[in-house]
C-alpha positions as CSV (number, residue, x, y, z in Angstrom):
1,M,0.0,0.0,0.0
2,T,2.9,2.3,0.5
3,D,4.6,1.4,-2.8
4,F,3.3,4.1,-5.1
5,Q,6.0,4.0,-7.8
6,Q,3.3,3.6,-10.4
7,F,1.5,6.7,-9.2
8,P,2.4,10.4,-9.0
9,R,1.8,10.4,-5.2
10,P,0.8,7.9,-2.5
11,L,-2.8,6.6,-2.5
12,F,-2.9,5.5,1.2
13,K,-1.7,6.6,4.6
14,P,-1.7,3.5,6.9
15,G,-1.6,3.9,10.6
16,F,-0.6,0.9,12.8
17,L,-3.0,0.6,15.7
18,G,-1.0,-1.9,17.8
19,E,-2.0,-4.7,20.2
20,K,-4.7,-2.7,21.9
21,W,-7.0,-3.2,18.9
22,P,-7.2,-7.0,18.7
23,A,-9.4,-7.2,15.5
24,V,-7.6,-4.4,13.6
25,D,-4.0,-3.9,12.7
26,Y,-4.3,-0.8,10.5
27,Y,-6.5,2.2,10.0
28,V,-5.8,3.2,6.4
29,E,-6.7,6.7,5.2
30,L,-7.1,7.4,1.5
31,L,-5.1,10.3,0.1
32,G,-6.0,12.4,-2.9
33,V,-9.8,12.5,-2.2
34,R,-11.1,16.1,-2.4
35,N,-12.9,17.4,0.7
36,A,-12.9,14.0,2.4
37,S,-10.7,11.6,4.4
38,P,-12.2,8.2,3.6
39,F,-10.7,5.2,5.4
40,F,-10.8,1.4,5.9
41,F,-9.7,-1.0,8.5
42,A,-7.3,-4.0,7.9
43,Q,-6.3,-7.1,9.7
44,V,-2.9,-8.3,8.4
45,K,-1.7,-11.9,8.5
46,A,1.7,-13.0,7.3
47,T,2.8,-16.5,6.2
48,T,6.0,-18.2,5.2
49,A,4.2,-21.2,3.7
50,P,5.4,-22.0,0.3
51,L,3.2,-21.0,-2.7
52,Q,2.8,-24.0,-5.0
53,A,3.2,-23.3,-8.7
54,R,-0.4,-24.0,-9.4
55,A,-1.7,-22.3,-6.2
56,M,-4.9,-20.3,-6.5
57,S,-4.8,-18.8,-3.0
58,L,-2.6,-17.7,-0.2
59,P,-3.2,-19.8,3.0
60,I,-3.9,-17.6,6.1
61,Q,-5.6,-18.2,9.5
62,V,-8.2,-15.8,10.7
63,A,-10.6,-17.2,13.3
64,R,-14.3,-16.6,13.0
65,D,-14.4,-14.4,16.1
66,K,-11.7,-12.1,14.7
67,C,-13.6,-11.9,11.4
68,S,-16.8,-11.1,13.2
69,S,-15.1,-8.3,15.3
70,L,-13.6,-6.8,12.1
71,F,-17.0,-7.0,10.3
72,K,-18.8,-5.1,13.1
73,L,-16.7,-2.0,12.6
74,P,-18.3,0.8,10.6
75,G,-16.9,1.2,7.1
76,P,-15.0,-1.1,4.8
77,T,-12.9,-3.9,6.3
78,Y,-10.3,-6.1,4.7
79,L,-8.0,-9.0,5.5
80,V,-4.5,-8.6,4.1
81,G,-2.2,-11.6,3.6
82,V,1.5,-11.1,3.2
83,H,3.6,-13.9,1.7
84,E,6.9,-13.1,3.4
85,P,9.3,-15.1,1.1
86,S,8.1,-13.3,-2.0
87,K,7.0,-10.0,-0.4
88,R,3.7,-10.3,-2.3
89,V,0.6,-8.9,-0.7
90,F,-3.1,-10.0,-1.2
91,I,-6.4,-8.5,0.0
92,L,-9.9,-9.8,0.7
93,S,-12.9,-7.8,1.5
94,L,-14.8,-8.7,4.7
95,H,-18.2,-7.2,3.6
96,T,-20.6,-9.9,4.6
97,R,-21.2,-11.3,8.1
98,P,-18.7,-14.2,8.5
99,T,-20.1,-17.7,9.2
100,Q,-16.7,-19.2,9.6
101,G,-13.0,-18.1,9.7
102,V,-11.0,-17.2,6.6
103,Y,-8.3,-19.6,5.6
104,N,-7.1,-18.3,2.2
105,I,-7.1,-15.3,0.0
106,P,-7.3,-15.7,-3.8
107,L,-4.1,-14.9,-5.6
108,R,-6.1,-12.8,-8.1
109,H,-6.5,-10.2,-5.3
110,E,-2.7,-9.3,-5.2
111,L,-2.1,-5.7,-4.4
112,T,-0.7,-4.8,-7.8
113,P,-0.8,-1.2,-9.0
114,A,-4.0,-1.9,-10.8
115,N,-5.6,-3.4,-7.7
116,L,-4.4,-0.6,-5.5
117,K,-6.2,1.8,-7.7
118,I,-9.3,-0.4,-7.6
119,L,-9.1,-0.5,-3.8
120,H,-8.8,3.3,-3.6
121,D,-11.8,3.8,-5.9
122,E,-13.8,1.1,-4.0
123,V,-13.3,2.7,-0.6
124,A,-13.7,6.3,-1.9
125,G,-17.0,5.2,-3.6
126,F,-18.3,3.6,-0.3
127,W,-17.7,6.8,1.6
128,K,-19.1,9.0,-1.1
129,S,-22.4,7.1,-1.1
130,S,-22.6,7.1,2.8
131,Q,-23.7,9.8,5.1
132,R,-20.5,11.0,6.8
133,K,-21.9,13.2,9.6
134,P,-25.1,13.3,11.6
135,E,-27.6,15.8,10.5
136,G,-27.9,17.3,13.9
137,S,-26.8,16.9,17.5
138,H,-28.1,17.6,21.0
139,F,-24.7,19.1,21.8
140,V,-24.8,22.1,19.4
Protein backbone atom coordinates (compact mmCIF):
# COMPACT_ATOMS: atom_id res chain seq x y z
CA MET A 1 0.00 0.00 0.00
CA THR A 2 2.91 2.29 0.55
CA ASP A 3 4.56 1.36 -2.78
CA PHE A 4 3.32 4.06 -5.10
CA GLN A 5 6.00 4.04 -7.78
CA GLN A 6 3.32 3.64 -10.45
CA PHE A 7 1.48 6.74 -9.20
CA PRO A 8 2.43 10.41 -8.96
CA ARG A 9 1.78 10.39 -5.20
CA PRO A 10 0.81 7.90 -2.46
CA LEU A 11 -2.77 6.59 -2.49
CA PHE A 12 -2.88 5.50 1.16
CA LYS A 13 -1.67 6.57 4.58
CA PRO A 14 -1.68 3.49 6.87
CA GLY A 15 -1.59 3.88 10.63
CA PHE A 16 -0.60 0.91 12.79
CA LEU A 17 -2.99 0.57 15.74
CA GLY A 18 -1.00 -1.89 17.83
CA GLU A 19 -2.04 -4.67 20.16
CA LYS A 20 -4.74 -2.65 21.92
CA TRP A 21 -7.01 -3.24 18.91
CA PRO A 22 -7.22 -7.04 18.68
CA ALA A 23 -9.41 -7.15 15.54
CA VAL A 24 -7.65 -4.40 13.60
CA ASP A 25 -4.01 -3.91 12.74
CA TYR A 26 -4.28 -0.83 10.52
CA TYR A 27 -6.46 2.20 10.03
CA VAL A 28 -5.81 3.20 6.41
CA GLU A 29 -6.73 6.66 5.19
CA LEU A 30 -7.09 7.39 1.49
CA LEU A 31 -5.09 10.26 0.09
CA GLY A 32 -6.03 12.41 -2.88
CA VAL A 33 -9.78 12.52 -2.24
CA ARG A 34 -11.09 16.07 -2.43
CA ASN A 35 -12.91 17.39 0.68
CA ALA A 36 -12.89 14.01 2.45
CA SER A 37 -10.71 11.59 4.40
CA PRO A 38 -12.17 8.17 3.57
CA PHE A 39 -10.68 5.19 5.38
CA PHE A 40 -10.81 1.44 5.90
CA PHE A 41 -9.68 -1.05 8.52
CA ALA A 42 -7.34 -3.96 7.87
CA GLN A 43 -6.29 -7.09 9.73
CA VAL A 44 -2.90 -8.32 8.44
CA LYS A 45 -1.70 -11.91 8.46
CA ALA A 46 1.73 -13.02 7.30
CA THR A 47 2.79 -16.46 6.18
CA THR A 48 5.99 -18.16 5.18
CA ALA A 49 4.15 -21.18 3.74
CA PRO A 50 5.42 -21.99 0.26
CA LEU A 51 3.19 -21.02 -2.66
CA GLN A 52 2.84 -23.97 -4.99
CA ALA A 53 3.24 -23.32 -8.73
CA ARG A 54 -0.45 -23.99 -9.36
CA ALA A 55 -1.73 -22.34 -6.17
CA MET A 56 -4.93 -20.33 -6.48
CA SER A 57 -4.84 -18.82 -2.99
CA LEU A 58 -2.59 -17.73 -0.15
CA PRO A 59 -3.16 -19.76 3.02
CA ILE A 60 -3.88 -17.63 6.11
CA GLN A 61 -5.57 -18.24 9.47
CA VAL A 62 -8.18 -15.77 10.74
CA ALA A 63 -10.60 -17.21 13.30
CA ARG A 64 -14.33 -16.56 13.01
CA ASP A 65 -14.41 -14.38 16.13
CA LYS A 66 -11.73 -12.07 14.69
CA CYS A 67 -13.59 -11.91 11.39
CA SER A 68 -16.81 -11.06 13.25
CA SER A 69 -15.11 -8.33 15.26
CA LEU A 70 -13.64 -6.82 12.12
CA PHE A 71 -16.97 -7.04 10.28
CA LYS A 72 -18.78 -5.14 13.07
CA LEU A 73 -16.65 -2.04 12.56
CA PRO A 74 -18.30 0.79 10.62
CA GLY A 75 -16.88 1.18 7.14
CA PRO A 76 -14.95 -1.06 4.78
CA THR A 77 -12.90 -3.86 6.33
CA TYR A 78 -10.30 -6.07 4.71
CA LEU A 79 -8.03 -9.02 5.46
CA VAL A 80 -4.52 -8.60 4.11
CA GLY A 81 -2.23 -11.56 3.57
CA VAL A 82 1.52 -11.10 3.22
CA HIS A 83 3.61 -13.85 1.68
CA GLU A 84 6.90 -13.09 3.40
CA PRO A 85 9.29 -15.06 1.14
CA SER A 86 8.11 -13.29 -2.03
CA LYS A 87 6.98 -10.02 -0.38
CA ARG A 88 3.69 -10.32 -2.30
CA VAL A 89 0.55 -8.92 -0.66
CA PHE A 90 -3.06 -10.00 -1.18
CA ILE A 91 -6.36 -8.53 0.03
CA LEU A 92 -9.86 -9.84 0.73
CA SER A 93 -12.93 -7.77 1.53
CA LEU A 94 -14.84 -8.72 4.65
CA HIS A 95 -18.15 -7.19 3.59
CA THR A 96 -20.59 -9.91 4.64
CA ARG A 97 -21.18 -11.35 8.11
CA PRO A 98 -18.75 -14.24 8.49
CA THR A 99 -20.13 -17.70 9.22
CA GLN A 100 -16.66 -19.16 9.60
CA GLY A 101 -13.03 -18.12 9.69
CA VAL A 102 -11.00 -17.20 6.64
CA TYR A 103 -8.28 -19.61 5.61
CA ASN A 104 -7.14 -18.32 2.23
CA ILE A 105 -7.06 -15.26 0.01
CA PRO A 106 -7.33 -15.68 -3.77
CA LEU A 107 -4.09 -14.86 -5.56
CA ARG A 108 -6.06 -12.78 -8.08
CA HIS A 109 -6.45 -10.20 -5.29
CA GLU A 110 -2.75 -9.35 -5.21
CA LEU A 111 -2.11 -5.69 -4.45
CA THR A 112 -0.70 -4.82 -7.84
CA PRO A 113 -0.76 -1.19 -8.97
CA ALA A 114 -4.04 -1.87 -10.81
CA ASN A 115 -5.63 -3.43 -7.72
CA LEU A 116 -4.36 -0.63 -5.48
CA LYS A 117 -6.23 1.84 -7.70
CA ILE A 118 -9.34 -0.37 -7.60
CA LEU A 119 -9.11 -0.53 -3.79
CA HIS A 120 -8.75 3.25 -3.58
CA ASP A 121 -11.77 3.77 -5.85
CA GLU A 122 -13.84 1.14 -3.99
CA VAL A 123 -13.29 2.73 -0.58
CA ALA A 124 -13.74 6.28 -1.88
CA GLY A 125 -16.99 5.18 -3.57
CA PHE A 126 -18.27 3.64 -0.34
CA TRP A 127 -17.74 6.85 1.64
CA LYS A 128 -19.08 9.03 -1.15
CA SER A 129 -22.36 7.11 -1.05
CA SER A 130 -22.60 7.10 2.76
CA GLN A 131 -23.74 9.81 5.11
CA ARG A 132 -20.54 10.99 6.78
CA LYS A 133 -21.90 13.16 9.58
CA PRO A 134 -25.09 13.28 11.64
CA GLU A 135 -27.61 15.84 10.46
CA GLY A 136 -27.91 17.30 13.94
CA SER A 137 -26.84 16.90 17.55
CA HIS A 138 -28.11 17.62 21.01
CA PHE A 139 -24.68 19.09 21.76
CA VAL A 140 -24.80 22.06 19.41
